[in-house]
N, CA, C and O atoms as CSV, one atom per row, in Angstrom:
chain,resi,resn,atom,element,x,y,z
A,1,MET,N,N,-0.941,3.943,-12.105
A,1,MET,CA,C,-0.513,3.907,-10.694
A,1,MET,C,C,-0.710,2.481,-10.186
A,1,MET,O,O,-1.667,1.793,-10.540
A,2,ASP,N,N,0.210,2.077,-9.364
A,2,ASP,CA,C,0.219,0.723,-8.820
A,2,ASP,C,C,-0.984,0.546,-7.855
A,2,ASP,O,O,-1.260,1.425,-7.039
A,3,PRO,N,N,-1.686,-0.587,-7.957
A,3,PRO,CA,C,-2.840,-0.811,-7.054
A,3,PRO,C,C,-2.472,-0.821,-5.585
A,3,PRO,O,O,-3.287,-0.416,-4.756
A,4,SER,N,N,-1.279,-1.268,-5.230
A,4,SER,CA,C,-0.887,-1.266,-3.821
A,4,SER,C,C,-0.648,0.158,-3.311
A,4,SER,O,O,-0.901,0.467,-2.147
A,5,ALA,N,N,-0.155,1.017,-4.209
A,5,ALA,CA,C,0.037,2.447,-3.820
A,5,ALA,C,C,-1.334,3.094,-3.599
A,5,ALA,O,O,-1.500,3.889,-2.674
A,6,LEU,N,N,-2.286,2.767,-4.416
A,6,LEU,CA,C,-3.642,3.299,-4.216
A,6,LEU,C,C,-4.253,2.785,-2.909
A,6,LEU,O,O,-4.979,3.507,-2.224
A,7,ALA,N,N,-3.946,1.519,-2.573
A,7,ALA,CA,C,-4.447,0.967,-1.303
A,7,ALA,C,C,-3.856,1.713,-0.120
A,7,ALA,O,O,-4.563,2.028,0.837
A,8,PHE,N,N,-2.570,1.995,-0.184
A,8,PHE,CA,C,-1.932,2.744,0.898
A,8,PHE,C,C,-2.487,4.149,0.974
A,8,PHE,O,O,-2.720,4.661,2.069
A,9,LEU,N,N,-2.705,4.787,-0.173
A,9,LEU,CA,C,-3.265,6.134,-0.196
A,9,LEU,C,C,-4.677,6.129,0.423
A,9,LEU,O,O,-5.006,6.968,1.262
A,10,GLY,N,N,-5.479,5.183,-0.003
A,10,GLY,CA,C,-6.841,5.085,0.546
A,10,GLY,C,C,-6.853,4.794,2.033
A,10,GLY,O,O,-7.677,5.342,2.766
A,11,ALA,N,N,-5.942,3.934,2.492
A,11,ALA,CA,C,-5.870,3.633,3.911
A,11,ALA,C,C,-5.431,4.828,4.719
A,11,ALA,O,O,-5.926,5.047,5.825
A,12,GLY,N,N,-4.500,5.613,4.178
A,12,GLY,CA,C,-4.055,6.805,4.875
A,12,GLY,C,C,-5.146,7.854,4.963
A,12,GLY,O,O,-5.363,8.460,6.012
A,13,LEU,N,N,-5.826,8.058,3.849
A,13,LEU,CA,C,-6.966,9.011,3.860
A,13,LEU,C,C,-8.073,8.555,4.770
A,13,LEU,O,O,-8.680,9.355,5.481
A,14,GLY,N,N,-8.335,7.256,4.747
A,14,GLY,CA,C,-9.400,6.710,5.635
A,14,GLY,C,C,-9.038,6.869,7.093
A,14,GLY,O,O,-9.887,7.221,7.912
A,15,ALA,N,N,-7.782,6.614,7.427
A,15,ALA,CA,C,-7.373,6.766,8.831
A,15,ALA,C,C,-7.461,8.188,9.294
A,15,ALA,O,O,-7.830,8.443,10.440
A,16,GLY,N,N,-7.128,9.133,8.424
A,16,GLY,CA,C,-7.264,10.542,8.762
A,16,GLY,C,C,-8.727,10.942,8.943
A,16,GLY,O,O,-9.066,11.690,9.860
A,17,LEU,N,N,-9.559,10.456,8.092
A,17,LEU,CA,C,-10.996,10.770,8.239
A,17,LEU,C,C,-11.596,10.165,9.495
A,17,LEU,O,O,-12.446,10.776,10.143
A,18,VAL,N,N,-11.153,8.960,9.838
A,18,VAL,CA,C,-11.607,8.314,11.071
A,18,VAL,C,C,-11.190,9.134,12.275
A,18,VAL,O,O,-12.001,9.367,13.171
A,19,ALA,N,N,-9.932,9.580,12.314
A,19,ALA,CA,C,-9.461,10.363,13.446
A,19,ALA,C,C,-10.188,11.702,13.518
A,19,ALA,O,O,-10.525,12.163,14.608
A,20,LEU,N,N,-10.433,12.327,12.373
A,20,LEU,CA,C,-11.163,13.578,12.356
A,20,LEU,C,C,-12.596,13.399,12.860
A,20,LEU,O,O,-13.092,14.197,13.654
A,21,GLY,N,N,-13.242,12.353,12.391
A,21,GLY,CA,C,-14.608,12.115,12.800
A,21,GLY,C,C,-14.729,11.799,14.307
A,21,GLY,O,O,-15.658,12.252,14.975
A,22,ALA,N,N,-13.781,11.022,14.814
A,22,ALA,CA,C,-13.824,10.689,16.245
A,22,ALA,C,C,-13.575,11.959,17.098
A,22,ALA,O,O,-14.229,12.162,18.121
A,23,GLY,N,N,-12.658,12.772,16.677
A,23,GLY,CA,C,-12.391,14.010,17.365
A,23,GLY,C,C,-13.591,14.958,17.399
A,23,GLY,O,O,-13.930,15.545,18.427
A,24,LEU,N,N,-14.202,15.076,16.249
A,24,LEU,CA,C,-15.420,15.920,16.174
A,24,LEU,C,C,-16.566,15.374,16.997
A,24,LEU,O,O,-17.301,16.127,17.636
A,25,GLY,N,N,-16.717,14.031,16.977
A,25,GLY,CA,C,-17.779,13.395,17.756
A,25,GLY,C,C,-17.589,13.580,19.259
A,25,GLY,O,O,-18.541,13.876,19.982
A,26,ILE,N,N,-16.375,13.406,19.715
A,26,ILE,CA,C,-16.137,13.552,21.150
A,26,ILE,C,C,-16.244,15.026,21.537
A,26,ILE,O,O,-16.703,15.344,22.634
A,27,GLY,N,N,-15.824,15.928,20.647
A,27,GLY,CA,C,-15.990,17.359,20.911
A,27,GLY,C,C,-17.427,17.764,21.013
A,27,GLY,O,O,-17.796,18.543,21.893
A,28,LYS,N,N,-18.253,17.247,20.125
A,28,LYS,CA,C,-19.692,17.554,20.210
A,28,LYS,C,C,-20.346,16.918,21.423
A,28,LYS,O,O,-21.401,17.367,21.871
A,29,LEU,N,N,-19.741,15.903,21.941
A,29,LEU,CA,C,-20.259,15.258,23.144
A,29,LEU,C,C,-19.834,15.967,24.426
A,29,LEU,O,O,-20.634,16.133,25.347
A,30,ALA,N,N,-18.575,16.382,24.476
A,30,ALA,CA,C,-18.025,16.948,25.689
A,30,ALA,C,C,-18.526,18.354,25.973
A,30,ALA,O,O,-18.738,18.705,27.134
A,31,GLY,N,N,-18.722,19.173,24.934
A,31,GLY,CA,C,-19.183,20.544,25.127
A,31,GLY,C,C,-20.519,20.630,25.835
A,31,GLY,O,O,-20.617,21.280,26.875
A,32,PRO,N,N,-21.546,19.997,25.305
A,32,PRO,CA,C,-22.846,20.022,26.009
A,32,PRO,C,C,-22.819,19.333,27.376
A,32,PRO,O,O,-23.586,19.704,28.265
A,33,ALA,N,N,-21.946,18.337,27.558
A,33,ALA,CA,C,-21.853,17.693,28.863
A,33,ALA,C,C,-21.289,18.663,29.912
A,33,ALA,O,O,-21.746,18.685,31.055
A,34,MET,N,N,-20.305,19.450,29.515
A,34,MET,CA,C,-19.741,20.446,30.417
A,34,MET,C,C,-20.776,21.538,30.745
A,34,MET,O,O,-20.870,21.984,31.888
A,35,GLU,N,N,-21.536,21.956,29.750
A,35,GLU,CA,C,-22.590,22.934,29.988
A,35,GLU,C,C,-23.642,22.381,30.938
A,35,GLU,O,O,-24.097,23.080,31.844
A,36,ALA,N,N,-24.022,21.144,30.735
A,36,ALA,CA,C,-25.028,20.519,31.612
A,36,ALA,C,C,-24.531,20.397,33.044
A,36,ALA,O,O,-25.295,20.587,33.990
A,37,THR,N,N,-23.246,20.079,33.204
A,37,THR,CA,C,-22.676,19.993,34.543
A,37,THR,C,C,-22.631,21.352,35.206
A,37,THR,O,O,-22.849,21.469,36.412
A,38,ALA,N,N,-22.345,22.393,34.413
A,38,ALA,CA,C,-22.312,23.747,34.982
A,38,ALA,C,C,-23.689,24.220,35.390
A,38,ALA,O,O,-23.838,24.944,36.374
A,39,ARG,N,N,-24.691,23.813,34.640
A,39,ARG,CA,C,-26.060,24.231,34.978
A,39,ARG,C,C,-26.652,23.431,36.112
A,39,ARG,O,O,-27.442,23.961,36.893
A,40,GLN,N,N,-26.285,22.152,36.222
A,40,GLN,CA,C,-26.880,21.282,37.221
A,40,GLN,C,C,-25.795,20.436,37.883
A,40,GLN,O,O,-25.648,19.257,37.561
A,41,PRO,N,N,-25.034,21.026,38.805
A,41,PRO,CA,C,-23.906,20.290,39.403
A,41,PRO,C,C,-24.282,19.031,40.146
A,41,PRO,O,O,-23.438,18.145,40.285
A,42,GLU,N,N,-25.501,18.902,40.628
A,42,GLU,CA,C,-25.887,17.701,41.347
A,42,GLU,C,C,-26.054,16.490,40.436
A,42,GLU,O,O,-26.108,15.358,40.916
A,43,ALA,N,N,-26.136,16.715,39.132
A,43,ALA,CA,C,-26.264,15.626,38.171
A,43,ALA,C,C,-24.928,15.240,37.543
A,43,ALA,O,O,-24.903,14.544,36.528
A,44,THR,N,N,-23.839,15.675,38.122
A,44,THR,CA,C,-22.513,15.449,37.515
A,44,THR,C,C,-22.226,13.956,37.316
A,44,THR,O,O,-21.705,13.569,36.270
A,45,GLY,N,N,-22.549,13.134,38.276
A,45,GLY,CA,C,-22.232,11.704,38.169
A,45,GLY,C,C,-22.952,11.040,37.005
A,45,GLY,O,O,-22.364,10.267,36.249
A,46,ASP,N,N,-24.240,11.356,36.876
A,46,ASP,CA,C,-25.023,10.762,35.764
A,46,ASP,C,C,-24.540,11.268,34.407
A,46,ASP,O,O,-24.449,10.510,33.441
A,47,ILE,N,N,-24.234,12.559,34.355
A,47,ILE,CA,C,-23.771,13.120,33.096
A,47,ILE,C,C,-22.416,12.531,32.715
A,47,ILE,O,O,-22.185,12.201,31.551
A,48,ARG,N,N,-21.522,12.400,33.693
A,48,ARG,CA,C,-20.200,11.822,33.426
A,48,ARG,C,C,-20.315,10.397,32.944
A,48,ARG,O,O,-19.637,10.009,31.993
A,49,THR,N,N,-21.164,9.609,33.584
A,49,THR,CA,C,-21.340,8.237,33.172
A,49,THR,C,C,-21.853,8.113,31.744
A,49,THR,O,O,-21.354,7.307,30.959
A,50,SER,N,N,-22.851,8.920,31.422
A,50,SER,CA,C,-23.394,8.905,30.051
A,50,SER,C,C,-22.373,9.358,29.044
A,50,SER,O,O,-22.294,8.811,27.944
A,51,MET,N,N,-21.572,10.372,29.411
A,51,MET,CA,C,-20.548,10.861,28.519
A,51,MET,C,C,-19.454,9.827,28.273
A,51,MET,O,O,-18.993,9.669,27.142
A,52,ILE,N,N,-19.035,9.119,29.328
A,52,ILE,CA,C,-17.993,8.103,29.156
A,52,ILE,C,C,-18.487,6.962,28.292
A,52,ILE,O,O,-17.738,6.460,27.453
A,53,ILE,N,N,-19.737,6.536,28.475
A,53,ILE,CA,C,-20.279,5.460,27.642
A,53,ILE,C,C,-20.338,5.877,26.184
A,53,ILE,O,O,-19.972,5.103,25.300
A,54,ALA,N,N,-20.798,7.099,25.926
A,54,ALA,CA,C,-20.896,7.598,24.544
A,54,ALA,C,C,-19.503,7.764,23.942
A,54,ALA,O,O,-19.309,7.446,22.769
A,55,ALA,N,N,-18.544,8.245,24.698
A,55,ALA,CA,C,-17.170,8.388,24.191
A,55,ALA,C,C,-16.571,7.037,23.876
A,55,ALA,O,O,-15.861,6.885,22.882
A,56,ALA,N,N,-16.845,6.070,24.701
A,56,ALA,CA,C,-16.340,4.698,24.421
A,56,ALA,C,C,-16.934,4.137,23.130
A,56,ALA,O,O,-16.242,3.478,22.355
A,57,LEU,N,N,-18.198,4.398,22.911
A,57,LEU,CA,C,-18.809,3.941,21.651
A,57,LEU,C,C,-18.222,4.641,20.430
A,57,LEU,O,O,-18.030,4.022,19.384
A,58,ILE,N,N,-17.941,5.922,20.567
A,58,ILE,CA,C,-17.298,6.680,19.456
A,58,ILE,C,C,-15.892,6.113,19.199
A,58,ILE,O,O,-15.498,5.916,18.050
A,59,GLU,N,N,-15.151,5.858,20.265
A,59,GLU,CA,C,-13.805,5.326,20.090
A,59,GLU,C,C,-13.839,3.919,19.502
A,59,GLU,O,O,-12.952,3.544,18.734
A,60,GLY,N,N,-14.858,3.142,19.859
A,60,GLY,CA,C,-15.018,1.810,19.280
A,60,GLY,C,C,-15.216,1.866,17.787
A,60,GLY,O,O,-14.614,1.087,17.048
A,61,VAL,N,N,-16.059,2.784,17.330
A,61,VAL,CA,C,-16.299,2.949,15.915
A,61,VAL,C,C,-15.025,3.431,15.217
A,61,VAL,O,O,-14.721,2.997,14.105
A,62,ALA,N,N,-14.286,4.325,15.868
A,62,ALA,CA,C,-13.040,4.800,15.285
A,62,ALA,C,C,-12.015,3.674,15.163
A,62,ALA,O,O,-11.320,3.561,14.153
A,63,LEU,N,N,-11.930,2.856,16.188
A,63,LEU,CA,C,-10.989,1.706,16.120
A,63,LEU,C,C,-11.397,0.743,15.032
A,63,LEU,O,O,-10.534,0.206,14.338
A,64,PHE,N,N,-12.697,0.503,14.856
A,64,PHE,CA,C,-13.151,-0.367,13.780
A,64,PHE,C,C,-12.753,0.217,12.422
A,64,PHE,O,O,-12.293,-0.513,11.544
A,65,GLY,N,N,-12.925,1.518,12.251
A,65,GLY,CA,C,-12.548,2.166,10.998
A,65,GLY,C,C,-11.063,2.053,10.738
A,65,GLY,O,O,-10.666,1.829,9.595
A,66,LEU,N,N,-10.221,2.199,11.756
A,66,LEU,CA,C,-8.779,2.069,11.570
A,66,LEU,C,C,-8.386,0.616,11.213
A,66,LEU,O,O,-7.488,0.386,10.404
A,67,VAL,N,N,-9.061,-0.327,11.819
A,67,VAL,CA,C,-8.784,-1.749,11.482
A,67,VAL,C,C,-9.124,-2.002,10.036
A,67,VAL,O,O,-8.371,-2.675,9.332
A,68,ILE,N,N,-10.241,-1.477,9.577
A,68,ILE,CA,C,-10.621,-1.633,8.169
A,68,ILE,C,C,-9.548,-1.013,7.252
A,68,ILE,O,O,-9.173,-1.601,6.237
A,69,CYS,N,N,-9.067,0.172,7.624
A,69,CYS,CA,C,-8.025,0.828,6.818
A,69,CYS,C,C,-6.750,-0.037,6.786
A,69,CYS,O,O,-6.119,-0.167,5.737
A,70,ILE,N,N,-6.379,-0.615,7.909
A,70,ILE,CA,C,-5.178,-1.473,7.932
A,70,ILE,C,C,-5.389,-2.707,7.062
A,70,ILE,O,O,-4.484,-3.114,6.333
A,71,ILE,N,N,-6.552,-3.294,7.130
A,71,ILE,CA,C,-6.848,-4.465,6.315
A,71,ILE,C,C,-6.793,-4.140,4.828
A,71,ILE,O,O,-6.267,-4.916,4.030
A,72,LEU,N,N,-7.338,-2.992,4.469
A,72,LEU,CA,C,-7.264,-2.578,3.047
A,72,LEU,C,C,-5.838,-2.292,2.593
A,72,LEU,O,O,-5.487,-2.560,1.444
A,73,ALA,N,N,-5.036,-1.763,3.466
A,73,ALA,CA,C,-3.647,-1.449,3.093
A,73,ALA,C,C,-2.790,-2.700,2.950
A,73,ALA,O,O,-1.839,-2.709,2.169
A,74,THR,N,N,-3.112,-3.752,3.688
A,74,THR,CA,C,-2.254,-4.952,3.635
A,74,THR,C,C,-2.780,-6.001,2.681
A,74,THR,O,O,-2.176,-7.069,2.583
A,75,LYS,N,N,-3.844,-5.767,1.988
A,75,LYS,CA,C,-4.352,-6.727,0.989
A,75,LYS,C,C,-3.532,-6.759,-0.245
A,75,LYS,O,O,-3.835,-7.513,-1.169
């Protein structure tokens, strides 16, 4: 098998895993945040702020993973 074909295959699998991981991470973040908001509505602002910061960090890691996949595919 051609090495460039393997690079494309690896990049495609890596991009899929990155998207799956980011989705699972944000899902595990949002569920408890919604429960916490339902239990303590007066803390909604603090919970929302913490959730947005954590989601941004998860998305940053996902973007880094996708960039690595693109770099591997174009080498």
